[in-house]
Residue frames as qw, qx, qy, qz and C-alpha x, y, z in Angstrom:
[[0.627, 0.680, 0.338, 0.173, -43.97, 19.72, 14.39],
 [0.466, -0.331, 0.230, 0.787, -41.07, 21.36, 12.61],
 [0.386, 0.863, 0.258, -0.198, -41.66, 24.48, 10.57],
 [0.272, -0.620, 0.492, 0.547, -38.12, 24.56, 9.18],
 [0.692, 0.587, -0.208, -0.364, -37.67, 24.38, 5.48],
 [0.711, -0.285, 0.627, 0.145, -36.14, 21.19, 4.17],
 [0.307, 0.529, -0.595, -0.521, -34.29, 20.38, 0.95],
 [0.929, 0.114, 0.166, -0.310, -35.92, 17.40, -0.69],
 [0.680, 0.579, -0.448, 0.047, -32.66, 16.56, -2.51],
 [0.412, 0.339, -0.720, 0.443, -30.48, 15.94, 0.53],
 [0.631, -0.570, -0.526, -0.033, -32.94, 16.13, 3.40],
 [0.466, -0.032, -0.336, 0.818, -30.92, 18.94, 4.95],
 [0.111, -0.822, -0.533, 0.166, -32.95, 21.40, 7.03],
 [0.291, 0.370, 0.051, 0.881, -32.73, 25.07, 6.10],
 [0.244, -0.600, -0.616, 0.448, -33.76, 27.00, 9.15],
 [0.137, 0.909, 0.317, 0.233, -35.45, 30.44, 8.82],
 [0.388, -0.876, 0.105, 0.266, -32.82, 32.06, 11.09],
 [0.631, -0.154, 0.460, 0.606, -30.11, 31.01, 8.63],
 [0.348, 0.648, 0.476, 0.481, -31.89, 32.85, 5.86],
 [0.181, -0.975, -0.129, -0.025, -32.14, 35.95, 8.03],
 [0.599, -0.604, 0.287, 0.441, -28.45, 35.64, 8.91],
 [0.586, 0.188, 0.501, 0.608, -27.52, 35.32, 5.21],
 [0.166, 0.852, 0.347, 0.354, -29.56, 38.45, 4.38],
 [0.398, -0.901, 0.041, 0.166, -27.82, 40.35, 7.20],
 [0.662, -0.341, 0.400, 0.534, -24.44, 39.23, 5.96],
 [0.480, 0.453, 0.495, 0.565, -25.15, 40.18, 2.39],
 [0.029, -0.952, -0.251, -0.174, -26.51, 43.53, 3.46],
 [0.520, -0.774, 0.174, 0.317, -23.39, 44.19, 5.57],
 [0.643, -0.076, 0.478, 0.593, -21.04, 43.16, 2.79],
 [0.331, 0.685, 0.454, 0.463, -22.90, 45.30, 0.23],
 [0.203, -0.971, -0.122, -0.013, -22.88, 48.31, 2.55],
 [0.581, -0.617, 0.302, 0.437, -19.17, 47.96, 3.28],
 [0.598, 0.077, 0.527, 0.599, -18.11, 47.37, -0.32],
 [0.255, 0.720, 0.438, 0.474, -20.14, 50.23, -1.71],
 [0.305, -0.939, -0.081, 0.136, -19.07, 52.73, 0.97],
 [0.737, 0.005, 0.170, 0.654, -15.99, 53.85, -0.97],
 [0.104, 0.987, 0.032, -0.121, -14.36, 57.19, -1.45],
 [0.722, 0.432, -0.116, 0.528, -11.17, 58.44, -3.01],
 [0.540, -0.595, -0.190, 0.564, -8.76, 59.93, -0.48],
 [0.286, 0.952, 0.101, 0.033, -8.39, 63.62, -1.51],
 [0.214, -0.848, 0.462, 0.150, -4.68, 63.63, -0.54],
 [0.458, -0.353, 0.791, 0.202, -3.34, 60.15, -1.32],
 [0.525, 0.320, -0.491, -0.617, -5.69, 59.26, -4.17],
 [0.031, 0.061, -0.994, 0.090, -6.27, 55.91, -2.53],
 [0.602, -0.292, -0.423, -0.612, -9.71, 54.27, -2.84],
 [0.048, 0.134, -0.827, 0.544, -10.88, 53.47, 0.62],
 [0.436, -0.522, -0.700, -0.220, -13.87, 51.96, 2.42],
 [0.115, 0.077, -0.433, 0.891, -14.90, 54.66, 4.83],
 [0.116, -0.549, -0.808, 0.177, -17.96, 55.34, 6.98],
 [0.015, -0.862, -0.323, 0.391, -18.22, 59.16, 6.56],
 [0.503, 0.769, 0.104, 0.380, -17.38, 62.07, 4.37],
 [0.503, 0.193, -0.271, 0.797, -14.48, 64.45, 4.99],
 [0.220, -0.520, 0.050, -0.824, -16.80, 67.24, 6.34],
 [0.807, -0.472, -0.220, -0.278, -18.38, 64.69, 8.69],
 [0.795, -0.043, -0.348, 0.495, -14.88, 63.66, 9.90],
 [0.231, 0.358, -0.194, 0.884, -14.00, 67.25, 10.59],
 [0.495, -0.529, -0.073, -0.686, -17.26, 67.90, 12.43],
 [0.886, -0.340, -0.317, -0.006, -16.90, 64.74, 14.52],
 [0.662, 0.085, -0.336, 0.664, -13.36, 65.65, 15.51],
 [0.011, -0.429, 0.140, -0.892, -14.26, 69.20, 16.53],
 [0.669, -0.486, -0.163, -0.539, -17.28, 67.98, 18.54],
 [0.913, -0.229, -0.315, 0.122, -15.30, 65.22, 20.24],
 [0.500, 0.447, -0.380, 0.636, -12.16, 67.23, 21.09],
 [0.277, -0.590, 0.320, -0.687, -13.42, 68.91, 24.35],
 [0.901, -0.320, 0.041, -0.289, -14.70, 65.63, 25.76],
 [0.885, 0.198, -0.272, 0.322, -11.42, 63.84, 24.92],
 [0.244, 0.559, -0.382, 0.694, -9.46, 66.59, 26.60],
 [0.570, -0.538, 0.197, -0.589, -11.62, 66.40, 29.71],
 [0.980, -0.145, -0.109, -0.077, -11.01, 62.69, 30.03],
 [0.809, 0.126, -0.210, 0.534, -7.28, 63.27, 30.19],
 [0.478, -0.456, -0.295, 0.690, -7.14, 66.06, 32.76],
 [0.163, 0.924, 0.211, -0.275, -8.11, 68.90, 30.48],
 [0.659, 0.585, 0.067, 0.469, -6.12, 70.96, 28.03],
 [0.518, -0.343, -0.107, 0.777, -3.10, 73.02, 29.01],
 [0.118, 0.859, 0.152, -0.475, -3.61, 76.72, 28.61],
 [0.739, 0.541, 0.238, 0.324, -2.87, 77.36, 24.92],
 [0.116, 0.954, -0.172, 0.215, -0.95, 80.51, 25.96],
 [0.717, -0.597, 0.336, 0.130, 1.58, 78.45, 27.94],
 [0.065, 0.694, -0.635, -0.332, 5.09, 77.97, 26.45],
 [0.372, -0.111, 0.919, 0.063, 4.64, 74.21, 26.28],
 [0.531, 0.570, 0.602, -0.176, 1.32, 74.36, 24.47],
 [0.333, 0.860, -0.152, -0.356, 2.65, 77.04, 22.12],
 [0.157, -0.508, 0.799, 0.281, 5.66, 74.76, 21.34],
 [0.474, 0.196, 0.858, 0.023, 3.38, 71.89, 20.41],
 [0.459, 0.779, 0.342, -0.256, 1.27, 74.16, 18.25],
 [0.129, 0.824, -0.389, -0.392, 4.29, 75.74, 16.57],
 [0.227, -0.302, 0.884, 0.274, 5.92, 72.36, 15.64],
 [0.480, 0.394, 0.780, -0.078, 2.59, 70.94, 14.51],
 [0.391, 0.844, 0.152, -0.335, 1.83, 73.92, 12.29],
 [0.006, -0.690, 0.613, 0.385, 5.30, 73.76, 10.78],
 [0.376, -0.032, 0.913, 0.157, 4.72, 70.11, 9.87],
 [0.470, 0.636, 0.590, -0.163, 1.40, 70.90, 8.21],
 [0.232, 0.876, -0.110, -0.409, 2.79, 73.86, 6.32],
 [0.128, 0.676, -0.666, -0.289, 5.81, 72.00, 4.91],
 [0.141, -0.210, 0.966, 0.048, 4.95, 68.34, 5.16],
 [0.445, 0.414, 0.745, -0.276, 1.27, 68.08, 4.22],
 [0.274, 0.304, 0.640, 0.650, 0.01, 68.22, 0.63],
 [0.129, 0.100, 0.049, -0.985, -1.77, 71.46, -0.19],
 [0.474, -0.201, -0.615, -0.597, -4.78, 69.44, -1.40],
 [0.255, -0.223, -0.856, 0.391, -5.51, 68.35, 2.16],
 [0.289, -0.631, -0.381, -0.612, -9.00, 69.49, 3.22],
 [0.648, -0.535, -0.484, 0.244, -8.17, 69.10, 6.91],
 [0.004, -0.811, 0.180, -0.557, -7.56, 72.01, 9.24],
 [0.707, -0.104, -0.593, 0.371, -5.22, 70.70, 11.92],
 [0.326, -0.790, 0.199, -0.480, -5.26, 71.86, 15.54],
 [0.624, 0.177, -0.662, 0.376, -2.76, 70.73, 18.15],
 [0.586, -0.691, -0.023, -0.422, -3.56, 70.26, 21.80],
 [0.309, 0.311, -0.765, 0.473, -1.37, 69.62, 24.86],
 [0.704, -0.502, -0.409, -0.291, -3.19, 67.64, 27.60],
 [0.333, -0.741, 0.396, -0.428, -2.54, 68.01, 31.32],
 [0.975, -0.208, 0.025, -0.077, -2.23, 64.27, 31.99],
 [0.047, 0.798, -0.597, 0.065, 1.36, 63.91, 33.20],
 [0.607, -0.307, 0.720, -0.136, 1.15, 60.21, 33.95],
 [0.813, 0.394, 0.428, -0.034, -0.07, 58.88, 30.61],
 [0.210, -0.472, 0.549, 0.657, 2.43, 58.63, 27.82],
 [0.483, 0.470, 0.731, 0.106, 0.37, 59.02, 24.73],
 [0.141, 0.376, -0.238, -0.884, -0.53, 60.94, 21.58],
 [0.360, 0.399, 0.838, 0.094, -3.54, 60.48, 19.35],
 [0.116, 0.098, -0.310, -0.939, -5.59, 62.10, 16.64],
 [0.479, 0.444, 0.628, -0.423, -9.34, 62.38, 16.16],
 [0.483, 0.493, 0.602, 0.402, -10.92, 62.31, 12.67],
 [0.186, 0.913, 0.312, 0.183, -10.61, 65.58, 10.81],
 [0.450, 0.620, -0.202, 0.609, -7.39, 66.98, 12.21],
 [0.495, -0.782, 0.176, -0.336, -7.61, 67.31, 16.04],
 [0.748, 0.246, -0.522, 0.326, -4.18, 66.12, 17.35],
 [0.584, -0.767, 0.104, -0.246, -3.34, 65.60, 21.02],
 [0.633, 0.270, -0.596, 0.413, -0.21, 64.85, 22.99],
 [0.650, -0.707, -0.279, 0.008, -0.08, 64.35, 26.77],
 [0.116, -0.890, 0.390, -0.206, 2.30, 66.20, 29.05],
 [0.838, -0.350, 0.420, 0.009, 3.43, 62.75, 30.14],
 [0.830, 0.325, 0.265, 0.368, 4.90, 62.10, 26.69],
 [0.305, 0.888, -0.072, 0.338, 6.11, 65.66, 25.98],
 [0.447, -0.825, 0.325, -0.114, 8.08, 65.64, 29.19],
 [0.843, -0.223, 0.443, 0.209, 10.02, 62.61, 28.04],
 [0.691, 0.648, 0.161, 0.279, 10.96, 64.01, 24.65],
 [0.638, -0.387, 0.065, 0.663, 14.43, 65.48, 24.22],
 [0.163, -0.284, 0.303, 0.895, 14.10, 67.87, 21.29],
 [0.494, 0.436, 0.031, -0.751, 11.82, 69.39, 18.62],
 [0.381, 0.293, -0.763, -0.432, 12.61, 66.67, 16.10],
 [0.048, -0.126, -0.972, 0.191, 11.22, 63.99, 18.43],
 [0.319, 0.460, 0.473, -0.681, 8.08, 66.10, 18.99],
 [0.429, 0.456, -0.363, -0.690, 7.79, 66.53, 15.22],
 [0.226, 0.134, -0.945, -0.197, 8.01, 62.78, 14.75],
 [0.117, 0.303, 0.846, -0.423, 5.20, 62.15, 17.23],
 [0.364, 0.560, 0.228, -0.709, 2.91, 64.82, 15.77],
 [0.328, 0.416, -0.607, -0.592, 3.77, 63.82, 12.21],
 [0.040, -0.059, -0.997, -0.018, 2.73, 60.25, 12.98],
 [0.216, 0.491, 0.692, -0.484, -0.65, 61.43, 14.26],
 [0.348, 0.555, -0.167, -0.737, -1.10, 63.73, 11.25],
 [0.152, 0.219, -0.883, -0.386, -0.52, 60.60, 9.14],
 [0.140, 0.315, 0.914, -0.214, -3.51, 58.87, 10.77],
 [0.315, 0.635, 0.317, -0.630, -5.73, 61.79, 9.81],
 [0.254, 0.537, -0.490, -0.638, -4.43, 62.11, 6.24],
 [0.179, 0.121, -0.940, -0.265, -4.87, 58.38, 5.61],
 [0.629, -0.215, -0.118, -0.738, -8.39, 58.50, 7.15],
 [0.286, 0.105, -0.935, 0.179, -7.63, 55.52, 9.41],
 [0.257, 0.126, 0.671, -0.684, -10.47, 56.31, 11.86],
 [0.630, 0.308, -0.056, -0.711, -13.09, 56.51, 9.15],
 [0.541, 0.263, -0.767, -0.224, -11.83, 53.17, 7.76],
 [0.106, 0.031, -0.911, 0.398, -12.02, 51.51, 11.16],
 [0.447, 0.196, 0.404, -0.774, -15.55, 52.78, 11.67],
 [0.688, 0.304, -0.374, -0.543, -16.63, 51.19, 8.38],
 [0.449, 0.194, -0.870, 0.061, -14.92, 47.92, 9.34],
 [0.116, -0.001, 0.761, -0.638, -16.50, 48.04, 12.79],
 [0.608, 0.205, 0.127, -0.756, -19.99, 48.48, 11.34],
 [0.709, 0.268, -0.570, -0.316, -19.50, 45.50, 8.99],
 [0.296, 0.194, -0.879, 0.320, -18.03, 43.43, 11.83],
 [0.343, 0.025, 0.581, -0.738, -20.97, 44.17, 14.09],
 [0.751, 0.233, -0.142, -0.601, -23.36, 43.00, 11.39],
 [0.574, 0.285, -0.767, -0.037, -21.28, 39.84, 11.03],
 [0.014, 0.107, -0.829, 0.549, -21.49, 39.16, 14.76],
 [0.556, 0.140, 0.303, -0.761, -25.24, 39.72, 14.74],
 [0.728, 0.279, -0.438, -0.448, -25.66, 37.39, 11.78],
 [0.397, 0.212, -0.874, 0.183, -23.77, 34.63, 13.54],
 [0.209, 0.006, 0.694, -0.689, -25.88, 35.11, 16.65],
 [0.679, 0.209, 0.045, -0.702, -29.10, 34.88, 14.63],
 [0.659, 0.306, -0.638, -0.254, -27.95, 31.78, 12.77],
 [0.388, 0.102, -0.852, 0.338, -27.08, 30.04, 16.05],
 [0.378, -0.343, 0.222, -0.831, -30.06, 31.27, 18.01],
 [0.879, -0.200, -0.163, -0.401, -31.65, 27.83, 18.42],
 [0.829, 0.030, -0.453, 0.328, -28.47, 26.26, 19.75],
 [0.407, -0.901, -0.106, -0.110, -28.32, 27.78, 23.18],
 [0.670, -0.621, 0.224, 0.340, -24.81, 26.93, 24.16],
 [0.652, 0.055, 0.414, 0.632, -22.93, 26.63, 20.91],
 [0.244, 0.825, 0.348, 0.373, -24.69, 29.71, 19.51],
 [0.310, -0.948, 0.043, 0.059, -23.29, 31.92, 22.22],
 [0.674, -0.406, 0.403, 0.467, -19.83, 30.41, 21.78],
 [0.566, 0.435, 0.469, 0.520, -20.02, 30.94, 17.97],
 [0.064, 0.948, 0.206, 0.233, -20.97, 34.56, 18.48],
 [0.493, -0.804, 0.227, 0.245, -18.04, 35.11, 20.81],
 [0.691, -0.060, 0.477, 0.540, -15.69, 33.55, 18.21],
 [0.386, 0.710, 0.389, 0.442, -17.10, 35.86, 15.52],
 [0.198, -0.980, -0.026, -0.014, -16.54, 38.86, 17.84],
 [0.638, -0.554, 0.357, 0.398, -12.94, 37.76, 18.36],
 [0.623, 0.268, 0.498, 0.541, -12.37, 37.36, 14.64],
 [0.162, 0.907, 0.268, 0.283, -13.83, 40.83, 13.98],
 [0.376, -0.907, 0.134, 0.135, -11.54, 42.36, 16.60],
 [0.686, -0.305, 0.461, 0.474, -8.50, 40.62, 15.23],
 [0.521, 0.579, 0.419, 0.467, -9.26, 41.83, 11.72],
 [0.035, -0.978, -0.076, -0.193, -9.38, 45.39, 13.01],
 [0.618, -0.694, 0.259, 0.265, -6.22, 44.74, 14.94],
 [0.726, 0.077, 0.413, 0.544, -4.28, 43.75, 11.88],
 [0.285, 0.812, 0.263, 0.435, -5.37, 46.95, 10.22],
 [0.363, -0.930, 0.040, 0.045, -4.16, 48.88, 13.23],
 [0.704, -0.367, 0.362, 0.488, -0.67, 47.46, 12.78],
 [0.538, 0.406, 0.440, 0.593, -0.70, 48.42, 9.12],
 [0.006, -0.942, -0.223, -0.249, -2.01, 51.87, 9.98],
 [0.543, -0.781, 0.140, 0.276, 0.82, 52.41, 12.47],
 [0.660, -0.090, 0.436, 0.605, 3.47, 51.52, 9.92],
 [0.329, 0.669, 0.423, 0.516, 1.84, 53.77, 7.31],
 [0.213, -0.962, -0.136, -0.104, 1.64, 56.63, 9.80],
 [0.663, -0.540, 0.231, 0.464, 5.28, 56.14, 10.83],
 [0.567, 0.180, 0.434, 0.676, 6.41, 56.49, 7.25],
 [0.093, 0.848, 0.342, 0.394, 4.22, 59.58, 6.76],
 [0.456, -0.880, -0.024, 0.133, 5.64, 61.10, 9.94],
 [0.681, -0.313, 0.306, 0.587, 9.19, 60.51, 8.87],
 [0.413, 0.460, 0.427, 0.660, 8.59, 62.13, 5.46],
 [0.118, -0.913, -0.295, -0.257, 6.73, 65.07, 7.06],
 [0.547, -0.781, 0.049, 0.298, 9.39, 65.78, 9.65],
 [0.638, -0.039, 0.386, 0.665, 12.06, 65.56, 6.97],
 [0.242, 0.677, 0.430, 0.546, 10.18, 68.06, 4.80],
 [0.295, -0.935, -0.144, -0.135, 9.97, 70.40, 7.81],
 [0.282, 0.765, -0.446, 0.369, 13.78, 70.25, 8.25],
 [0.632, -0.566, 0.445, -0.285, 13.98, 67.81, 11.20],
 [0.112, 0.430, -0.895, -0.034, 16.31, 64.85, 11.56],
 [0.816, -0.109, -0.297, -0.485, 14.10, 61.74, 10.97],
 [0.597, 0.122, -0.748, 0.265, 16.52, 59.48, 12.88],
 [0.162, -0.253, 0.531, -0.792, 15.25, 61.14, 16.05],
 [0.791, -0.155, -0.184, -0.562, 12.14, 58.91, 15.73],
 [0.716, 0.067, -0.664, 0.202, 14.40, 56.11, 17.00],
 [0.088, 0.173, -0.578, 0.793, 14.70, 58.06, 20.22],
 [0.612, -0.149, 0.046, -0.775, 10.88, 58.18, 20.43],
 [0.854, -0.021, -0.480, -0.199, 10.74, 54.39, 20.01],
 [0.458, 0.153, -0.693, 0.535, 13.32, 54.04, 22.83],
 [0.262, -0.179, 0.383, -0.867, 11.10, 56.15, 25.11],
 [0.785, -0.078, -0.143, -0.598, 8.04, 54.06, 24.27],
 [0.750, 0.116, -0.645, 0.090, 10.02, 50.86, 24.79],
 [0.199, 0.178, -0.660, 0.702, 11.15, 51.98, 28.25],
 [0.480, -0.134, 0.222, -0.838, 7.59, 52.92, 29.20],
 [0.836, 0.012, -0.316, -0.449, 6.22, 49.57, 28.04],
 [0.359, 0.272, -0.843, 0.294, 8.66, 47.54, 30.14],
 [0.167, 0.056, 0.791, -0.586, 6.71, 45.35, 32.52],
 [0.592, 0.423, 0.389, -0.565, 3.64, 45.54, 30.31],
 [0.160, 0.407, -0.727, -0.529, 4.90, 43.54, 27.36],
 [0.751, 0.216, 0.539, -0.313, 2.63, 41.20, 25.42],
 [0.568, 0.122, 0.677, 0.452, 2.91, 39.18, 22.21],
 [0.010, 0.246, -0.280, -0.928, 2.90, 41.61, 19.29],
 [0.181, -0.234, -0.774, -0.560, 0.02, 39.87, 17.45],
 [0.288, -0.660, -0.689, 0.080, -2.26, 40.63, 20.39],
 [0.257, -0.446, -0.195, 0.835, -1.15, 44.25, 20.80],
 [0.338, 0.840, 0.378, -0.194, -3.04, 47.25, 19.44],
 [0.263, 0.903, -0.314, -0.129, 0.23, 48.65, 18.13],
 [0.836, 0.303, -0.356, 0.286, 3.49, 47.01, 16.97],
 [0.698, -0.571, -0.110, 0.418, 6.11, 46.81, 19.66],
 [0.003, 0.953, -0.191, -0.235, 8.44, 49.89, 19.67],
 [0.483, -0.446, 0.661, 0.361, 11.35, 47.58, 18.87],
 [0.572, 0.360, 0.684, 0.275, 9.65, 46.36, 15.73],
 [0.251, 0.940, 0.228, -0.033, 8.73, 49.89, 14.70],
 [0.269, -0.815, 0.384, 0.339, 12.34, 50.93, 15.27],
 [0.576, -0.095, 0.708, 0.397, 13.46, 48.25, 12.83],
 [0.442, 0.680, 0.545, 0.213, 11.12, 49.52, 10.20],
 [0.013, -0.986, 0.011, 0.168, 12.25, 53.11, 10.79],
 [0.428, -0.584, 0.547, 0.420, 15.91, 52.08, 10.43],
 [0.570, 0.267, 0.683, 0.371, 15.09, 50.37, 7.14],
 [0.270, 0.899, 0.337, 0.066, 13.40, 53.58, 5.92],
 [0.230, -0.906, 0.222, 0.276, 16.40, 55.66, 7.01],
 [0.529, -0.322, 0.644, 0.450, 18.92, 53.44, 5.25],
 [0.505, 0.493, 0.633, 0.317, 16.87, 53.43, 2.09],
 [0.132, 0.963, 0.229, 0.048, 16.33, 57.23, 2.06],
 [0.019, -0.931, 0.358, -0.076, 19.81, 58.23, 3.27],
 [0.970, 0.048, -0.133, 0.197, 22.37, 55.48, 2.55],
 [0.545, 0.421, -0.267, 0.674, 25.19, 57.99, 3.06],
 [0.313, -0.273, -0.536, 0.736, 23.87, 59.35, 6.36],
 [0.005, 0.840, 0.516, -0.168, 21.49, 62.08, 7.47],
 [0.381, 0.628, 0.102, 0.671, 22.12, 65.40, 5.58],
 [0.354, -0.098, -0.397, 0.841, 23.55, 68.22, 7.71],
 [0.204, -0.250, -0.128, -0.938, 20.58, 70.49, 6.96],
 [0.682, -0.445, -0.470, -0.340, 18.23, 68.19, 8.88],
 [0.105, 0.404, -0.592, 0.689, 18.55, 69.01, 12.59],
 [0.306, -0.358, -0.834, 0.286, 17.13, 68.07, 15.99],
 [0.184, -0.777, -0.299, -0.522, 15.84, 71.62, 16.39],
 [0.233, -0.662, 0.394, -0.593, 15.76, 73.11, 19.88],
 [0.473, -0.011, -0.844, 0.253, 16.71, 70.81, 22.69],
 [0.558, -0.668, -0.267, -0.415, 14.38, 70.51, 25.64],
 [0.101, -0.549, 0.633, -0.536, 15.48, 70.98, 29.22],
 [0.345, -0.111, -0.923, 0.131, 15.26, 67.93, 31.48],
 [0.510, -0.464, -0.129, -0.713, 11.89, 67.85, 33.18]]
C-alpha cells in the first residue's frame, strides 16, 4: 500500500519527502536572502552570516590556532615580524577608509616551506616566512598585505559562510528528496554538493580580483609602486609550476591571469607610466 500523495489531475505522485525537501529549500533561501547587511566601508549590500563584532571576535579567537598549524608565529620583536607589522600598519593608516570598524593585526608565521598569505575575518592578517623570503622589496610586501586587507574590508569570509550555510541546506534537501531512490539519490546529492562548491568557487575568483584591485589602490595610497604586484604574480607563478590545473577548477585565478588584470588596472590608472613619487621602498636582501 502506498501512502504517497497523488494528484488526481495527472496521477503524478507527490512524495512526503519532496514536501520536506521543498520546505528545507524555501527555509534556506529565505534565511540567505534575509541575512543582509550594508558594508560599513564600501556601502555594498551583502549577504553575510555574522555581524562585524562577531567577525572580529572570530578572527581573534582563531588566530592562535591558525598560527600553530603553520609552525607558530615568529617573535613579534624580530626584525622580519616588525617589518611585516610596519608595512601593514602603513597600509591601514593611509589606504583604508577611516570608517572601517576593523582593527588589523599582522602576523609573520614560521612556516618557511609554504608560500602563502591569508586573512581571518575581522582583521587578522598572516604571511608565511616562505612567501616573505621570496619577496624583493617593501612594495611587493605591501601588495600582498593590501590584498589580504581587501578580503577583510569586503567581508568575503562572512559572505562565504552565508553561501556555505545555504549550500548545505540545498545538499540536505536534495538528499531528502531522493531518499527513496537508493542509488540515484546518493548520486544526486553528490551532484548538488559539486554544484554548491562550484558556486562558492566562482565567488572566490571574483573575491580575488576585487582584493587585487583593493590592494593596488591601498599600496598606491601608501606611496608604493603598484607595478610591483606583477613581481608577486611572477613569484606565485614560479611556485605553482608543476602543480598547474585548469583555472575553472582552481580556488584562485592563475597568477598569469591575475597579472593580466593588474596590467589592465595599471594602464588605466597610469597611462603615462608610474609616477616617480611611488617607490619600491626598501629592498630586501637575498635570503
